[in-house]
PAGUZA-98933 format. One record per residue: x, y, z of N, C-alpha, C in turn. Coordinates in steps of 0.2 Angstrom, whole numbers, plus 2048, in hexadecimal, padded with zeros to 3 digits. Example, Ala and Ser with C-alpha at 12.3 -4.5 7.8 and 13.67 -1.06 7.14 Angstrom:
BEGIN
8427E482783E7EA8278427F0827/8407F58238447FB824840800827/
! end
This chain:
BEGIN
81986785981A86085981E85D854/81D86084E82185D848828860847/82D85D84983485F84883885A844/83A85C83E83D85883A84485683D/84584F83D84B84D84084B84B847/84584D84A84484B85183D847852/83884A85183184785282F84484B/83284584683084284083684383B/83684083583B84083083B84682C/83684882983584E82682E852827/82E85882682885C82782785F820/82185E81D81F860816818863816/81786881281086B81080D86680C/80786580D8028608097FD864806/7FC8657FF7F68687FC7F08657FF/7EF85E7FF7E985B8017EB855806/7E685480B7E784E80F7E084B810/7DF8458107D98418117DB83B816/7D683A81A7D783481F7D282F81C/7D482981B7D08248187CF81F81E/7C981E8217C881A8267C6813824/7CA80E8267C98078247CB80581D/7CC7FE81C7CF7FC8167CB7FD810/7C57FC8107C17FD80A7C2804806/7C180980A7C28108077C9811805/7CE80E8087D580F8067D680B7FF/7D38057FF7D48017F97D18047F3/7CB8077F47C780B7EF7CB8117EC/7CE8157F17D281A7EF7D98187EB/7DC8137EE7E28107EB7E180E7E4/7DB80A7E37DA8077DD7D980D7D8/7D68127D97D58187D57DB81B7D3/7E081C7D97E68207D87EB81B7D3/7EB8157D47EF8107D17ED8107C9/7E68107C87E48107C17E68167BD/7E781B7C17E98227BD7F08237BD/7F481E7C07FC81F7C07FF81F7B9/8038237B88078247B280E8227B2/8118227B88188207B981A81B7BD/81781B7C481A8167C98148157CE/81580E7D081180C7D68158097DB/81680B7E181B8097E58188077EC/8198017EE8167FF7F581C7FD7FA/81B80080081E7FD8068197FA80B/81A7F480D8167F18118197EC816/8167EB81B8177E68208167DF81D/8107DE81A80E7D881780A7DA810/80B7D680B8077D78058057D1802/7FE7D08027FB7C97FF7F87CB7F9/7FA7C87F37F77CA7EC7EF7C87EC/7ED7C37F17E67C17F07E17C67F4/7E47CB7F77E07D07FA7DB7D37F5/7D47D37F77CF7D67F37CF7DD7F2/7D07E07EC7D07E77EB7CA7EA7EA/7C57E67E67BF7E87E47BA7E27E4/7B57E27E87B07DD7E87AB7DE7E2/7A97D97DE7A47D97D97A67DF7D4/7AC7DF7D17AD7E57CD7A97E57C6/7A77DF7C47A27DF7BE79B7DE7BF/7997E07C67927DF7C77917D97CC/78B7D97CF7897D47D478B7CD7D1/78E7C97D57907C27D47977C17D0/79A7C77CE7A07C67CB7A67C57D0/7AB7C27CD7B17C07D27B47C67D4/7B67C67DB7BA7CC7DD7C17CD7D9/7C37D47D97C97D57D67CE7D67DC/7D47D27DB7D97D27E07DE7D77DE/7E27D97E37E77DE7E27ED7DC7DD/7EE7D57DE7F37D27DA7F17D27D3/7EB7D07D17E97D07CA7E87D77C7/7E67DC7CC7E67E37C97ED7E67C7/7F27E57CC7F87E77CA7FB7E47C4/7FA7DD7C37FD7DA7BD7F97DC7B7/7F37DE7B77EF7E17B17F27E87B0/7F37EC7B57F67F27B37FD7F27B0/8017ED7B38087EC7B08087EA7A9/8037E67A78037E37A08007E979C/7FC7EC79E7F97F279A7FD7F8799/8027F979E8067FF79E80D7FC79F/8117FA79A8187F779B81C7FC79E/81B80379D8208087A081E80A7A7/8198077AA8178087B181C8047B6/81F8087BA8248057BF8208037C5/81F7FC7C681B7FA7CC8207F57D1/8217F87D78257F47DB8227F37E2/8237EE7E58217EC7EC8267EA7F0/8277ED7F682C7EB7FB8297EA801/82A7E48048277E380B82C7DF80F/82A7DE81582E7DB81A82F7D4819/8367D28198377CB8198367C8820/8307C682182E7C48288307BD82A/8317BD8318337B683482D7B1832/82F7AB83282B7A68308257A5834/8257A683B81F7A583F81A7AB83E/81D7B183C8187B683A8157B5833/8197B382F8177B28288117AD828/8127A882C80D7A382D8067A582F/8067AB8337FF7AE8357FC7B282F/8007B382A7FE7B78247FE7B481D/7FD7AD81E7FC7A98188037A9814/8087A981780F7A98158107AE80F/80E7B481080E7B980A8157BA807/81A7B980A8217BA8078227B5801/8207AF8028217AA7FD81C7AA7F8/8157AB7FA8107AC7F58107B27F1/8127B77F38137BD7EF8187BD7EA/81E7BB7ED8247BA7E88227B57E3/81F7B07E481D7AB7DF8187AE7DA/8137B27DD80E7B57D98117BA7D4/8157BE7D68187C37D181E7C17CE/8207BB7CE8277B97CC8277BA7C4/8227B97C18227B97B981E7BF7B7/81E7C47BA81B7CA7B881F7D07B7/81D7D67B58207DC7B58217E07BC/81E7DD7C181E7E07C88247DD7CB/8287E27CE82E7E07D282C7E07D9/82C7DA7DC82A7D87E38317D67E7/8327DA7EC8387D87F08367D87F7/83A7D47FB83A7D38028407D7805/83E7DA80B8437DF80E8457DC815/84B7D981684E7D681C8537DB81F/8547E181D8597E58208577E9826/8577E682C8557E98328587E5838/8587E883D85B7E58438577DF845/85A7DA8498577D484B8517D6850/84C7D284E8467D38528417D9850/8437DD84B83F7E284883C7E0842/8377E58408337E383A8327EA836/8327EA8308307F082C8297F082C/8267F582F81F7F683081C7FC82D/81F7FF82881C80482481780181F/81280581E80C80481980B80A815/80E80A80F80F81080B80D80E804/8098128008088117F98098187F6/80E8187F181081E7EE80E81D7E6/80B8227E38098227DC80C8287D9/8108277D481382C7D08178317D4/8198307DA81C8347DF81883B7E0/81283B7DE80E8417DF8088407E4/8078397E58018377E98038317EE/8018327F480482C7F87FE82B7FE/7FE8248007FA8228057FF81F80B/7FE82181180281F8167FE81E81D/7FF8188207FB8178267FC810829/7F680D82B7F680682E7F480082A/7F28028237EF7FC81F7F57F881C/7F57F281E7F97ED81A7F57EA814/7F87E68107F47E380A7F37DC80C/7ED7DA80F7EC7D38117E57D2811/7E37CB8107DB7CA8107D87CB816/7DC7CB81C7D97CC8227D87D3824/7DA7D78207DA7DF8227D37E281F/7D07DF81A7CA7E38177C57E381C/7C27E981C7BC7EB8207B97F281E/7B37F38207B07FA81E7AF7FE825/7AE8048257AD80882B7A780582F/7A280282C79C7FF82F79E7F9834/7A37F68327A67F08367A07EB837/79D7E98327987E483379B7DD834/7987D983879A7D283A7947CE83B/7937C88377987C78317967CB82B/79B7CC82779B7CF82179D7CA81B/7987C881779A7C38127A07C580D/7A17CC80D7A77CE8097AE7CD80C/7AE7CC8137B47CC8167B77C5815/7BD7C48147C17BE8127C07B9817/7C07B38157BF7AD8197C67AB81C/7C77A98227CD7A68257CF7A0821/7D579E8217D879881E7D3792821/7D178E81C7CC78981E7C578A81C/7C479181B7BD7938187B879681D/7B97958237B47988287B779882F/7B679E8337B17A38317B57A982E/7B27AE82C7B57B48297BA7B782E/7BF7BB82C7C37BF8307BF7C4834/7C27C683A7BE7CB83E7BE7D283B/7BA7D683F7BA7DD83D7C17E083E/7C37E583A7CA7E883A7C97F0839/7CD7F383D7CD7FB83C7D47FD83A/7D48018357DA8048327D980B830/7DE80F82F7DE81682D7E4817828/7E381A8237E881C81E7E782381C/7ED82781C7EC82E81A7EE82E812/7EB83380F7EC8348087EF83B807/7F583C8047F88428037FA8437FC/7FB8497FA7FF84B7F48048507F5/8078527F080C8577F08138557F3/8168597F781D8587FA81D8527FF/81785080381884A807818844803/8148447FD81483E7F981B83D7F6/81E8427F48258427F182A83F7F6/8298417FD82E83F80282D838803/82683580382582E80482882A7FE/82882D7F882B82A7F28338297F3/83682F7F683D82E7F883E8297FD/83A82880283A82380783A81C804/83681B7FF8358157FC83C8137F8/83F8187F58458177F184B8167F6/84B8197FC85081780184F810803/84980E80584880780784A802802/8488047FB8497FF7F68517FE7F5/8558047F585C8037F485F7FF7FA/85D8018008607FD80585E7F5805/8597F48038577ED8038597E97FD/85A7EC7F785C7E97F18627EB7EE/8657F17F086B7F37ED86A7F77E7/8647F87E48627FB7DE8618037E0/8648077DC86280E7DD85D8107D7/8578127DA8528147D585381B7D3/85181D7CC8528247CA84D8287CE/84F82E7CF84B8337D28458357CD/83F8367D08398377CB83A83D7C7/83783D7C18378437BD8318487BF/83284E7BE82D8537C08288537BB/8228557BC81D8567B78178517B8/81784C7BC8128477BD80C84B7C0/8068497BD80084C7C07FD8487C6/7FA84C7CA7F88497D17F18457CF/7F283F7D17EC83B7CF7E783A7D5/7E58407D87E183F7DE7DA83C7DC/7D88377E07D28337DE7CC8387DF/7C88387D97C383D7D97BE83C7DE/7BD8367E17B78357E67B98377ED/7C08397EE7C283A7F57C38417F6/7BF8447FA7BF84B7FC7C584C801/7C98518007CE8528057CB85480C/7CE8528127CC8548187CF85B81A/7D685C8177D98628197DD864812/7DE86A8127E186D80C7E787280F/7ED87280C7F287680F7F4874815/7F586D8177F786B81D7FE86A81E/80186A824808868825808861828/80C85D82480C856826813854828/81485082E81A84D83081A84682D/82084482B82183D82882783A82C/82583482F82A83083282C82A82E/83282783083482182C83781C831/83481C83783681783C83381083B/83680B83E83480483D832802844/82D7FE84482A7FB84A82E7F484C/8307F38538337ED85582E7E7855/
! end
């Protein structure tokens, strides 16, 4: 089924693969991986909202939730050498309106930070950039269906109502249950997804990013057990209309 150049872009051997079902497990693993990053954190997304809750009650019961925007800004300030870039779709206004106008809000949020946030409008008329990818140090990558938005958060239990789920604009009621899946890979598939990010970044911005240096350690989240080891992975770079 996996044929490079036909059914997928590349076929690579993955030392480890894990499937993360729903947003909460993905964000837990992503937070651990980003906290251990030594060189780079690169996002490709359809939407990216900095107010998305990354961790509920990080300092104990009753503490304020930690958002992904605040988390990335704290990492950027603490580690000036860490290259953090976010590239997401320059969505049409009617679509952006359904997602809290994330292009304008995110661009304003990151404008005076060390984080390079860009919008990508290089695509055919009527199409959208629908990739959801997070690459850490070019040695670990997440890819699948999860965008970064307040309406995406849920757990595998899908409780409704769940007081941790974000409220709709206006305060009530909370967003509906949401099912998502993300794959976590390391090794050659992660490096390929890093190359995909650089390709997209250059096409959108005109900037050529340097190739990653060898030697970065794999920051596999300690609490995530691989579902597969020594698996063969096919990587696609298609865009949804």
